[in-house]
PALO-190570 format. One line per 5 residues: number of its first residue (from 1); for each residue z, x, y of N, C-alpha, C, CB. Coordinates in Angstrom, 1 decimal. Each point is the difference from the previous one (the first is absolute). Glycine has a CB too. Example, Ala and Ser with C-alpha at 12.3 -4.5 7.8 and 13.67 -1.06 7.14 Angstrom:
1> 7.8,13.2,-5.7,0.0,-0.9,1.2,0.0,0.9,1.2,1.2,-1.9,-1.2 ~ -1.9,1.5,2.3,0.0,0.9,1.1,0.8,-0.8,1.1,-2.2,1.2,-0.6
This chain:
1> 0.1,0.7,-1.5,-0.5,-0.8,1.8,0.4,0.9,1.2,0.4,-2.5,-0.8 ~ 0.4,3.5,0.2,0.0,0.6,1.7,-1.4,1.3,-0.5,3.6,-0.2,1.2 ~ -4.2,0.5,-1.3,-1.1,0.5,-0.2,-1.2,-0.7,0.3,1.2,1.1,-1.4 ~ -1.3,-2.7,1.3,-1.3,-0.7,0.1,1.2,-0.5,1.9,-1.8,-1.2,-3.6 ~ 2.8,0.9,3.6,0.5,0.1,1.6,-0.9,1.0,0.7,2.5,-0.3,-0.6
6> -2.0,1.4,0.0,-0.8,1.4,1.0,-1.3,0.0,-0.1,1.7,1.5,-0.2 ~ -2.4,-1.9,-0.5,-1.6,-0.1,0.1,-0.6,-0.5,0.7,0.1,0.1,-1.5 ~ 0.3,-1.6,1.1,0.0,-1.2,1.3,0.2,0.6,1.2,0.9,-1.8,-1.3 ~ 0.1,2.5,1.8,0.4,0.0,1.3,-1.4,1.5,0.5,3.5,-1.3,-0.3 ~ -3.6,2.2,-0.4,-0.9,1.3,0.3,-1.5,-1.1,0.0,1.5,2.6,-1.4
11> -2.0,-3.5,0.5,-0.9,-0.9,0.2,-0.3,-0.4,1.2,0.4,-0.6,-1.9 ~ 0.7,-0.1,2.4,0.3,-0.6,1.2,-0.4,0.7,1.4,1.6,-0.9,-1.5 ~ -0.8,2.2,1.2,0.0,1.0,1.3,-1.6,0.3,0.0,2.9,1.3,-0.1 ~ -3.1,-0.8,-0.9,-1.9,0.6,0.0,-0.7,-0.6,0.6,-0.3,0.7,-1.8 ~ 0.7,-2.8,0.8,-1.4,-0.5,0.9,0.3,-0.3,1.8,-0.8,-1.4,-2.6
16> 1.9,1.5,3.3,0.8,-0.2,0.9,-1.0,1.4,1.2,2.8,-1.4,-1.8 ~ -2.6,2.7,1.4,-0.7,1.5,0.2,-1.4,-0.9,0.5,1.2,2.3,-2.2 ~ -2.0,-2.2,1.1,-1.4,-0.7,-0.6,-0.6,-1.1,1.6,1.2,-0.2,-3.4 ~ 0.2,-0.7,3.2,-0.4,-1.0,1.0,0.0,0.7,1.8,1.2,-2.1,-2.0 ~ -0.2,2.7,2.0,0.1,0.8,1.4,-0.9,0.5,0.2,1.7,0.4,0.0
21> -3.0,0.1,-0.5,-1.1,0.5,0.5,-1.2,-0.6,0.9,0.8,1.0,-1.7 ~ -0.6,-0.6,3.0,-1.0,-1.2,0.3,-1.5,0.0,-0.5,1.5,-0.1,2.0 ~ -2.1,-1.4,-2.3,-1.4,0.0,0.3,-0.9,-0.3,1.2,0.6,-0.4,-2.1 ~ -1.8,1.3,1.3,-0.9,0.0,1.2,-1.8,-0.7,-1.0,1.9,2.9,1.9 ~ -1.5,-4.3,-1.1,-1.7,-1.3,-0.8,-0.9,0.8,0.8,0.6,-3.2,-0.2
26> -1.6,2.3,-0.3,-1.1,0.2,0.9,-0.3,-1.0,0.4,-0.9,1.6,-0.8 ~ 0.2,-1.5,2.3,0.1,-0.7,1.1,1.1,0.4,1.1,-1.0,-1.7,-1.5 ~ 2.1,2.2,0.9,0.2,0.8,1.3,-0.4,0.7,1.3,0.5,-0.1,-1.6 ~ -0.4,-0.6,2.5,-0.5,1.3,1.4,0.7,1.3,0.4,-0.6,-2.0,1.0 ~ -0.1,3.0,-0.6,1.1,1.1,-0.1,-0.8,0.8,1.2,0.9,0.1,-3.0
31> -0.1,0.6,3.7,-0.4,1.1,1.3,0.4,1.8,0.0,0.6,-2.5,1.4 ~ -1.0,2.9,-1.3,0.8,1.4,-0.2,0.4,0.2,1.2,-1.1,1.1,-1.6 ~ 2.0,-0.6,1.8,1.1,0.3,1.6,0.4,1.7,-0.7,1.7,-3.3,1.1 ~ -2.6,4.0,-1.5,0.7,1.2,-0.6,0.1,0.9,1.8,-1.2,0.1,-3.4 ~ 0.9,-0.5,4.2,0.5,0.9,1.5,0.5,-0.9,0.6,-1.5,1.6,0.3
36> 1.8,-3.3,0.0,0.4,-0.9,0.3,-0.3,0.5,1.7,1.7,-0.9,-2.3 ~ -2.4,1.2,2.9,0.3,0.3,1.5,-0.5,-1.0,0.7,-0.1,2.4,-0.1 ~ -0.8,-3.7,-0.5,-0.3,-1.2,0.3,0.5,-1.1,-0.8,-1.5,1.1,0.8 ~ 2.0,-0.8,-1.2,0.7,-1.1,-1.4,1.4,-0.5,1.0,-0.7,1.8,-3.0 ~ 0.4,-3.6,2.8,0.4,-0.5,0.2,0.8,-1.2,-0.7,-1.4,1.3,1.3
41> 2.6,-1.1,-2.4,0.3,-0.5,-0.8,-0.3,-1.7,0.5,1.5,2.3,-0.9 ~ -0.7,-3.2,1.7,-0.4,-1.5,0.9,-1.4,-0.2,0.1,1.9,0.1,1.5 ~ -2.7,1.2,-1.5,-1.8,-0.9,0.6,-0.6,0.0,-2.1,-1.1,1.9,3.9 ~ 2.1,-1.2,-4.7,-0.9,0.6,-1.1,0.2,-0.7,-1.2,-0.1,2.2,0.8 ~ -1.4,-3.7,-1.4,-0.3,-0.8,-0.5,0.0,0.9,-1.2,-0.9,-1.6,1.8
46> 0.6,2.8,-2.3,-0.1,0.3,-1.5,1.8,-0.4,-0.8,-2.3,2.2,0.7 ~ 1.9,-2.5,-1.9,1.7,-0.1,-0.6,0.3,1.6,-0.6,0.0,-2.9,-1.1 ~ -1.1,3.6,1.2,0.3,1.2,-0.7,-0.1,1.4,0.9,-0.8,-1.4,-2.2 ~ 1.5,2.1,2.4,-0.1,1.6,1.0,0.1,0.6,-1.0,1.0,0.0,2.2 ~ -1.3,0.9,-1.8,-0.1,1.2,-0.7,0.7,1.6,1.2,-2.7,-1.5,-1.8
51> 4.2,1.9,1.9,-0.1,1.1,0.4,0.2,1.1,-0.6,0.4,-1.2,1.4 ~ -0.1,2.5,-0.3,0.4,1.2,-0.3,1.5,0.4,-0.8,-1.6,0.2,2.1 ~ 1.3,0.1,-3.3,1.3,0.0,-0.7,1.0,1.1,1.1,-1.2,-0.5,-2.9 ~ 0.6,1.5,3.7,1.0,1.1,0.7,-0.1,-0.7,1.0,-0.2,2.4,-0.7 ~ -1.0,-2.9,1.4,0.4,-0.1,1.5,0.5,-1.4,0.5,-1.9,1.8,0.4
56> 2.6,-2.9,-1.0,0.2,-1.3,-0.3,1.4,0.1,-0.8,-2.6,-0.8,0.2 ~ 3.7,0.5,0.9,1.2,-0.2,0.0,0.2,-1.1,-0.5,0.4,1.2,1.5 ~ 1.1,-0.7,-2.8,0.8,-1.5,-0.4,0.0,-1.3,1.1,1.7,1.8,-1.4 ~ -1.8,-1.5,2.3,0.4,-1.5,1.2,-1.5,-0.5,0.5,2.6,1.1,1.3 ~ -3.5,0.0,-1.6,-1.5,-0.8,0.8,-0.4,-0.3,-1.5,-1.0,1.5,2.8
61> 2.2,-1.4,-4.4,-1.4,-0.6,-1.3,1.1,-1.8,0.2,-1.0,3.1,-2.8 ~ 2.2,-2.7,3.0,0.7,-0.9,-0.3,-0.5,-1.2,1.2,2.0,1.7,-1.3 ~ -2.5,-1.2,2.8,-0.6,-1.4,0.9,-1.2,-0.1,-0.5,1.0,0.2,2.3 ~ -1.6,0.0,-3.2,-1.3,-0.3,-0.4,0.3,-1.2,-1.0,-1.0,2.6,0.4 ~ 1.9,-2.2,-1.9,0.7,-0.5,-0.8,0.0,-1.5,1.0,1.4,2.4,-1.4
66> -0.3,-2.1,2.8,0.8,-1.4,0.3,-1.0,-0.8,0.8,2.4,1.0,0.0 ~ -3.6,-0.7,0.1,-1.2,-1.0,0.5,-1.3,-0.3,-1.5,0.3,1.3,3.0 ~ 0.6,-0.5,-3.7,-1.0,-1.1,-1.7,-0.3,0.6,-0.3,-1.0,-1.7,0.2 ~ 0.8,3.4,0.4,-1.2,1.0,-1.2,0.6,0.5,-0.7,-1.6,0.7,1.2 ~ 0.0,-0.6,-2.3,0.5,1.1,-0.8,-0.5,1.0,0.7,0.1,-0.9,-2.2
71> 1.0,2.0,1.3,-0.2,1.9,0.6,-0.4,0.9,-0.9,1.8,-0.1,1.4 ~ -3.0,0.3,-1.0,-0.6,1.1,-1.1,-0.1,1.2,0.8,-1.5,-1.6,-1.6 ~ 2.7,2.8,1.1,-0.2,0.7,0.4,-1.0,1.1,-0.5,2.0,-0.9,0.7 ~ -2.5,1.9,-0.6,-1.1,0.9,0.7,0.4,1.5,-0.4,-0.4,-1.8,2.0 ~ -0.2,2.6,-2.9,0.4,1.4,-0.4,-1.0,0.8,-0.1,1.7,-0.7,-1.1
76> -2.0,1.4,1.2,-0.9,1.2,-0.9,0.2,0.5,-2.0,0.2,1.1,2.9 ~ -0.4,-1.3,-3.5,-0.2,0.5,-1.3,0.0,1.0,-0.6,-0.6,-1.2,0.4 ~ -1.0,1.3,0.2,-0.5,1.2,-0.8,-0.3,1.1,1.0,-1.0,-1.6,-1.9 ~ 1.4,1.3,2.9,-0.5,1.8,1.4,1.2,0.2,0.5,-2.5,-0.5,1.4 ~ 2.2,1.9,-0.6,1.2,0.1,0.6,-0.5,-0.2,1.5,1.4,1.5,-1.9
81> -0.6,-1.2,2.6,-0.3,-1.0,2.0,1.3,0.8,0.7,-0.8,-3.3,-0.6 ~ 0.4,4.2,1.3,1.3,1.3,0.8,0.9,-0.9,0.5,-1.4,2.0,1.1 ~ 1.1,-3.8,-0.6,0.4,-0.2,0.7,1.7,-1.0,-0.7,-2.8,0.6,1.6 ~ 2.5,-0.7,-2.7,1.1,-0.3,-0.4,1.5,0.3,0.1,-1.7,-0.2,-0.9 ~ 2.6,-0.4,0.8,1.2,0.8,-0.1,0.6,0.3,-0.9,0.1,-0.6,1.5
86> -0.8,0.8,-3.1,0.0,0.7,-1.5,-0.6,1.1,0.0,0.0,-1.9,-1.3 ~ -0.7,1.9,2.0,-1.6,1.2,0.1,0.8,1.0,-0.3,-1.8,-0.6,2.0 ~ 2.7,1.1,-2.2,0.9,1.4,-0.6,0.2,0.2,-1.6,1.3,-0.3,2.3 ~ -1.7,-1.2,-2.2,0.5,0.2,-2.0,-2.1,0.1,-0.7,3.5,-2.7,-0.3 ~ -3.7,3.3,1.0,-1.4,-0.1,-0.4,-0.9,0.9,-0.6,0.3,-1.2,1.4
91> 0.6,2.6,0.1,-0.5,1.2,0.2,0.0,0.2,-1.5,0.9,0.6,2.4 ~ -0.9,-0.7,-3.5,-0.4,0.5,-1.8,-0.6,-0.6,-1.2,1.7,1.1,0.6 ~ -2.4,-2.2,1.0,-0.9,-0.2,-1.3,-1.3,0.6,0.3,1.0,-2.2,-0.8 ~ -1.6,1.8,-0.4,-1.0,0.3,0.1,-0.8,-0.9,1.0,0.5,1.1,-2.1 ~ -1.5,-0.8,3.3,-0.6,-1.2,0.8,-1.8,0.6,-0.6,2.2,-0.6,2.8
96> -2.7,-0.8,-2.6,-1.7,0.0,-0.6,-0.7,0.4,1.2,0.0,-2.1,-1.8 ~ -1.4,1.6,2.6,-0.3,-0.6,1.0,0.3,-1.1,0.7,-0.9,1.1,-0.7 ~ 0.9,-0.9,1.9,-0.3,0.1,1.2,-0.7,-1.9,-0.2,-0.3,3.5,0.8 ~ 1.0,-4.3,0.1,-0.7,-0.8,-0.9,-0.9,-1.1,1.5,2.2,0.2,-2.9 ~ -3.2,-0.3,2.6,-1.2,-0.6,1.7,0.4,-0.6,0.6,-1.6,-0.2,-0.6
101> 2.1,0.9,1.4,0.1,-0.7,1.1,1.6,-0.5,0.8,-2.4,-0.5,-1.2 ~ 2.8,1.5,0.3,2.0,-0.3,0.1,0.1,1.4,0.2,1.1,-2.2,-1.9 ~ 0.2,2.6,2.5,0.8,1.5,0.1,1.0,-0.7,-1.1,-0.2,1.3,2.8 ~ -0.3,-1.2,-4.3,0.8,0.0,-1.0,-0.7,1.1,-1.4,1.0,-2.8,1.2 ~ -0.4,2.4,-2.1,-0.3,0.9,-1.4,0.9,-0.4,-1.0,-0.6,2.0,1.1
106> -0.8,-1.7,-1.9,0.3,-1.4,-1.3,1.3,1.2,-0.5,-3.2,-1.7,-1.1 ~ 4.4,1.6,0.2,0.7,0.6,-0.8,-0.4,-0.4,-1.8,1.7,0.1,2.4 ~ -1.1,0.9,-3.1,0.0,-0.3,-1.3,1.0,-1.1,-0.7,-0.8,2.3,0.2 ~ 0.4,-3.0,-0.7,0.5,-1.4,-0.2,0.6,0.0,-1.5,-1.9,-1.2,1.8 ~ 1.7,1.7,-2.3,0.2,0.2,-1.7,1.9,1.0,0.5,-3.9,0.6,-1.6
111> 3.8,-0.1,2.7,1.7,0.9,0.6,1.2,-1.2,-0.9,-1.0,1.2,3.5 ~ 1.9,-0.6,-3.5,1.1,-0.6,-0.1,0.9,-0.2,1.4,0.0,0.9,-2.5 ~ -0.8,0.0,2.8,0.7,0.0,1.9,-0.7,-1.0,0.6,0.3,2.5,0.5 ~ -1.1,-2.9,-0.2,-0.7,-1.3,0.5,0.8,-1.2,-0.2,-2.2,1.0,-0.5 ~ 2.2,-0.9,-0.5,1.1,-1.2,-0.6,0.9,-0.3,0.2,-0.5,0.2,-1.0
116> 1.5,0.8,1.6,0.9,0.0,0.4,0.2,-0.5,1.1,0.2,1.2,-1.2 ~ -1.0,0.1,2.3,0.2,0.1,1.3,-1.0,-2.1,0.0,-0.1,4.1,1.0 ~ -0.4,-4.8,-1.4,-0.8,-1.1,0.0,1.2,-1.3,-0.5,-2.5,1.6,-0.6 ~ 3.7,-0.7,-0.1,0.8,-1.0,-0.3,1.0,-0.4,1.1,-0.5,0.7,-2.2 ~ 0.5,0.7,2.8,1.1,-0.5,1.2,-1.0,-0.6,1.2,2.0,2.2,-0.6
121> -2.9,-2.1,1.2,-0.9,-0.8,0.2,0.5,-1.9,-0.1,-1.5,2.5,-0.9 ~ 1.4,-2.9,-0.7,-0.4,-1.2,0.1,1.5,-0.5,-0.1,-2.7,0.0,-1.1 ~ 3.6,1.3,0.9,1.4,-0.5,0.4,0.8,-0.5,1.2,-0.2,1.1,-1.4 ~ -0.7,0.2,2.7,-0.2,-0.5,1.4,-0.6,-1.3,0.3,-0.1,2.1,0.5 ~ -0.8,-2.4,-1.1,-1.0,-1.6,0.1,1.5,-1.1,-0.7,-3.6,1.2,-1.0
126> 4.0,-1.4,-0.3,1.2,-0.7,-0.2,0.8,0.3,1.3,-0.1,0.4,-2.7 ~ 1.0,0.7,2.7,1.2,0.0,1.5,-0.6,-1.0,0.9,0.7,2.6,0.1 ~ -2.0,-2.7,0.8,0.1,-0.4,1.1,-0.5,-1.6,-0.2,-0.3,2.5,1.3 ~ 0.5,-2.8,-2.5,-0.4,-1.3,-0.5,-2.1,-0.6,0.0,3.0,-0.3,1.3 ~ -3.4,1.2,-1.7,-1.7,0.1,-0.2,0.2,-1.0,-1.2,-1.1,2.8,0.8
131> 0.6,-3.9,-1.0,-0.9,-0.9,-0.7,-1.1,0.5,-1.2,0.3,-1.2,2.4 ~ -0.7,2.3,-2.2,-1.3,0.2,-0.9,-0.4,1.8,0.6,-1.1,-3.4,-0.2 ~ 0.9,4.0,-0.3,-0.7,1.4,0.1,-1.8,0.0,0.4,1.9,0.7,-2.1 ~ -2.9,0.3,3.2,-0.9,0.2,-0.9,0.1,1.7,0.1,-1.6,-2.5,0.1 ~ 0.7,2.7,-1.4,0.5,1.5,-0.3,-2.2,0.3,0.4,3.2,0.1,-2.7
136> -2.9,0.9,3.5,-1.8,0.1,0.7,0.0,1.6,-0.9,-0.4,-1.5,3.7 ~ -0.9,1.8,-3.5,-0.8,1.0,-0.5,0.4,0.5,-1.9,-0.1,0.8,3.2 ~ 0.2,-1.6,-4.0,0.0,-0.3,-1.2,-0.8,0.2,-1.2,0.8,-1.1,1.4 ~ -2.4,1.9,-0.3,-1.2,0.8,-0.9,-0.1,1.0,0.3,-1.1,-1.4,-0.4 ~ 2.1,2.6,0.3,-0.5,1.2,0.0,-0.9,0.3,-1.1,1.9,0.4,1.1
141> -1.6,-1.1,-2.1,-0.8,0.3,-1.7,-0.9,-0.4,0.6,1.3,-0.4,-2.2 ~ -2.1,-0.3,3.0,-1.3,-0.2,0.1,-1.0,0.9,1.1,1.0,-2.3,-0.7 ~ 0.3,2.4,1.5,-0.7,0.5,1.3,-0.1,1.3,0.5,0.6,-1.8,0.5 ~ 0.7,2.1,-1.6,0.6,1.6,0.2,-1.0,0.7,-0.9,2.8,-0.4,0.4 ~ -3.4,2.1,-0.2,-0.5,1.0,-0.9,0.8,1.0,0.2,-2.1,-0.6,-0.2
146> 2.5,0.7,0.4,1.4,1.0,0.7,0.8,0.0,-1.4,0.3,-0.7,3.1 ~ 0.8,-0.2,-2.9,0.5,-0.1,-1.0,0.6,0.4,-2.1,-0.9,-0.9,2.6 ~ -0.6,0.1,-2.2,-0.6,-0.3,-1.4,1.2,-1.0,-1.0,-1.7,2.7,0.2 ~ 1.5,-4.0,0.2,1.6,-1.0,-0.3,-2.0,-0.9,-1.1,3.3,-0.5,3.5 ~ -2.2,0.0,-4.3,-0.7,-0.7,-0.6,0.1,-1.5,0.5,0.2,1.8,-1.8
151> -0.7,-2.6,0.6,0.2,-2.3,0.4,1.4,0.3,-0.3,-2.5,-2.1,-1.3 ~ 2.6,2.3,0.3,1.1,0.5,-0.6,1.9,0.3,0.6,-2.5,0.9,-0.9 ~ 2.0,-0.3,1.6,0.9,0.3,1.4,0.3,-0.5,0.7,-0.5,1.0,0.1 ~ -0.5,-2.1,0.6,-0.1,-1.2,1.0,0.8,-0.7,-0.7,-2.3,-0.1,1.1 ~ 1.5,-0.7,-2.0,0.6,-1.2,-0.9,1.8,0.3,-0.1,-2.5,-0.3,-1.8
156> 2.9,1.5,1.1,1.5,0.3,-0.2,1.0,0.1,1.2,-0.9,1.2,-1.9 ~ 0.4,-0.8,2.9,0.8,0.0,1.3,-0.5,-1.2,0.5,0.3,2.4,0.6 ~ -1.2,-3.5,-0.4,0.3,-1.1,0.6,0.9,-0.5,-0.9,-2.0,-0.4,1.1 ~ 2.1,-0.3,-2.5,0.7,-0.2,-0.7,1.6,0.3,-0.2,-2.3,0.1,-0.5 ~ 2.9,1.1,1.1,1.5,0.3,0.1,-0.2,-0.8,1.4,0.8,2.6,-1.5
161> -1.4,-1.9,2.4,0.3,-0.7,1.5,0.1,-1.6,-0.4,-1.6,1.9,1.6 ~ 0.8,-2.9,-1.8,0.4,-1.4,-0.9,1.3,0.1,-0.4,-2.3,-0.5,-1.0 ~ 3.1,1.0,-0.1,1.0,-0.2,-0.3,0.8,0.7,1.1,-0.6,-0.4,-2.3 ~ 0.5,1.2,2.8,1.0,0.8,1.1,0.5,-1.8,0.8,-1.8,3.2,0.6 ~ 0.5,-3.2,-0.1,-0.1,-1.8,1.0,0.7,-0.5,-0.4,-2.0,-0.6,0.4
166> 1.2,0.1,-1.5,1.4,-1.4,-1.0,1.6,0.9,-0.1,-2.4,-1.4,-2.5 ~ 2.2,2.2,2.7,2.1,0.1,-0.5,0.2,-0.2,0.7,1.0,1.5,-1.1 ~ -1.8,-1.4,2.5,0.7,-0.4,1.6,0.1,-1.3,0.1,-1.1,1.8,1.4 ~ 0.4,-2.7,-2.3,-0.5,-1.0,0.5,-0.8,-0.5,1.3,1.6,0.0,-1.4 ~ -2.4,0.8,1.1,-1.3,0.2,1.0,-1.5,-0.6,-0.3,1.2,2.3,0.3
171> -2.0,-2.8,0.1,-0.8,-0.1,-0.3,-1.2,1.1,0.1,1.2,-2.0,0.2 ~ -2.5,2.3,-0.8,-0.7,1.3,0.4,-1.3,-0.2,-0.3,1.8,1.5,-0.5 ~ -2.5,-1.4,1.6,-1.5,-0.6,0.2,-1.1,0.8,-0.7,0.8,-0.8,2.3 ~ -1.5,1.3,-2.8,-1.0,0.7,-0.3,-1.1,0.5,1.0,0.7,-1.0,-1.8 ~ -0.6,2.3,2.3,-0.5,-0.1,1.5,-1.4,0.8,-0.3,2.5,0.1,1.6
176> -4.0,-0.9,-1.8,-1.2,0.7,-0.4,-0.1,-0.1,-1.2,0.0,1.4,1.6 ~ 0.0,0.6,-1.8,-0.1,0.3,-1.5,-0.5,-1.1,-1.1,1.8,1.6,0.6 ~ -2.7,-2.4,-0.9,-1.1,-0.8,0.3,0.1,0.3,-1.6,-1.5,0.0,2.7 ~ 1.0,1.7,-2.9,-0.5,0.7,-1.0,0.6,-0.4,-1.4,-0.5,1.8,1.7 ~ 2.5,-2.2,-1.2,0.7,0.3,-1.6,0.4,-1.8,0.1,1.4,3.4,-0.3
181> -1.8,-4.0,0.9,0.8,-1.1,0.3,0.0,-0.8,-1.4,-0.5,-0.1,2.7 ~ -0.3,0.2,-3.4,0.0,-0.9,-1.5,1.3,0.4,-1.1,-2.9,0.1,0.2 ~ 3.4,1.6,0.1,1.2,0.5,-0.4,0.7,-0.7,0.6,-0.4,2.0,-0.4 ~ 0.7,-1.9,1.9,1.2,0.1,0.1,0.5,-1.3,0.9,-0.1,2.5,-0.4 ~ -0.9,-3.5,0.5,0.5,-0.6,0.8,0.9,-1.4,-0.7,-1.9,1.1,1.6
186> 2.2,-0.5,-2.2,0.9,-1.6,-1.1,1.6,0.3,0.5,-1.6,-0.1,-3.1 ~ 1.5,1.2,3.5,1.4,0.5,0.8,0.3,0.7,0.9,0.5,-0.3,-1.4 ~ -1.4,-0.5,2.8,-0.7,-0.5,0.8,0.3,-1.3,0.5,-1.3,1.2,-0.9 ~ 2.7,-1.2,2.4,0.0,-1.5,0.6,-1.3,-1.0,0.9,2.6,1.1,0.1 ~ -3.4,0.2,0.2,-1.5,-0.3,1.4,0.0,0.7,0.1,-0.3,-1.2,1.4
191> -1.1,1.3,-1.0,-0.8,1.1,0.5,-0.9,-0.4,1.3,-0.1,0.9,-2.4 ~ -0.1,0.6,3.1,-0.8,0.6,1.4,-1.2,0.1,-0.4,1.7,1.4,1.1 ~ -2.7,-1.5,-0.5,-1.2,0.7,-0.1,-0.5,-0.1,1.2,-0.4,-0.4,-2.1 ~ 0.4,1.7,2.6,-1.1,0.5,1.3,-1.7,-0.4,-0.4,1.8,2.3,0.6 ~ -2.1,-2.9,0.0,-2.3,-0.1,0.4,-0.2,0.1,-1.4,-0.9,1.8,2.5
196> 1.3,-2.6,-3.7,-0.1,0.2,-0.9,-1.8,-0.6,-0.5,3.2,0.1,-0.1 ~ -3.4,-1.1,0.6,-1.8,0.1,-0.4,-0.5,1.0,0.9,-0.7,-2.4,-0.6 ~ 1.1,3.1,1.6,-0.7,1.3,0.7,0.1,1.4,-1.1,1.0,-1.1,2.7 ~ 0.1,1.3,-3.3,0.1,1.6,-0.4,0.6,-0.2,-1.7,0.9,1.2,3.0 ~ -0.5,-2.7,-3.5,0.2,-0.5,-1.4,-1.0,-0.1,-0.6,1.6,-1.1,0.5
201> -1.6,1.2,-2.1,-0.5,-0.7,-0.6,0.5,-0.7,-1.1,-1.3,1.2,0.9 ~ 2.7,-1.8,-1.3,1.2,-0.4,-0.7,-0.3,-1.3,1.1,1.9,2.4,-1.1 ~ -2.0,-2.8,1.6,0.8,-1.5,1.1,0.0,-1.2,-0.3,-0.6,0.9,1.7 ~ -1.1,-1.1,-2.5,0.6,-0.9,-1.1,1.4,-0.3,-1.1,-2.3,0.4,0.3 ~ 2.9,1.1,-0.8,1.0,-0.1,-0.7,0.8,-0.8,0.6,-0.3,2.0,-1.0
206> 1.2,-1.8,2.4,1.0,-0.5,0.4,-0.1,-1.7,-0.1,0.1,2.2,1.4 ~ -1.0,-3.1,-1.8,0.6,-0.9,-0.3,0.1,-0.4,-1.5,-0.5,-0.2,2.1 ~ -0.2,1.0,-3.0,1.3,-0.1,-1.2,1.1,0.3,-0.4,-1.1,-0.1,-0.3 ~ 1.4,1.6,1.1,1.0,1.2,-0.3,1.2,-0.6,1.0,-2.0,2.3,-0.6 ~ 2.1,-3.0,1.4,0.7,-0.7,1.3,-0.1,-1.6,0.4,-0.6,2.3,0.9
211> -0.1,-2.7,-0.2,0.0,-1.0,0.2,0.0,-1.1,-1.0,-0.8,1.1,1.6 ~ -0.3,-0.6,-3.1,0.2,-1.2,-0.9,1.7,0.1,-0.3,-2.8,0.0,-1.1 ~ 3.4,1.0,1.2,1.3,0.7,-0.1,1.6,-1.0,0.9,-2.0,2.7,-0.1 ~ 0.4,-3.1,0.8,2.1,-0.8,1.1,-0.1,1.4,1.0,2.7,-1.3,-2.7 ~ -4.0,2.3,3.0,1.1,0.9,0.4,-0.8,0.1,1.4,1.2,1.4,-2.3
216> -0.8,-1.2,3.2,-1.1,0.6,1.7,-0.6,0.9,0.0,1.0,-0.5,1.3 ~ -2.6,0.5,-0.4,-0.4,1.2,-0.3,-0.4,-0.2,2.1,-1.1,0.3,-3.7 ~ 1.7,1.2,4.1,0.4,-0.6,1.3,-1.6,1.1,0.0,3.6,-0.7,1.1 ~ -4.7,0.6,0.6,-1.2,0.3,-0.6,0.2,0.8,2.0,-1.6,-2.3,-2.9 ~ 1.2,3.5,2.8,-0.2,0.5,1.8,-1.9,-0.1,-0.7,2.9,2.4,1.6
221> -3.2,-3.1,-0.3,-2.0,1.6,-0.1,0.2,-0.2,1.8,-3.2,-0.9,-2.9 ~ 2.7,2.4,2.7,-0.1,0.5,1.3,-1.5,0.0,0.3,2.3,1.3,0.0
């Protein structure tokens, strides 16, 4: 009887934990507010707002949520940026080529060190009250040719990020990286894609792997 009671309580706690994660469903409107220079929450009709995990304060995120917004916190998971507060933790990581048009460099996502850094960033997102995270630049295995990473390296990295995010009851979005969508979408809660029909080849698969599963796909076109 005691074992049954303990098992039941544990089961209820598990269900409660899963239900605590914010859901991002098809049809939600959204907006990027990474710089927030011209962002007025009182005039913002979007239901989902994306902010930067480091530059946005917990107070600001709470304000957005008090206005009924679901808040996604952005950071780069697969690149080094020299303006981040944790930049010194990247000094011993292998770095690859520079991202086209950006002052940042791909990093070795197969390293255990990068997972430790990302776990700390995810913890920051949780502490600040974010509902979900957007992890950018997970495509080094496709776009970088200096680090010699395999597709499996990026898939394993992506799965570990999802596990860590879910441990913190945070939703996680697949940013671009459509080339691994079939292998990883089942552990992601929504997707974000930039100019899919301009640069992508797998746009139609978002319906099968996300929309048909009740998961939002947020699209940006430049």
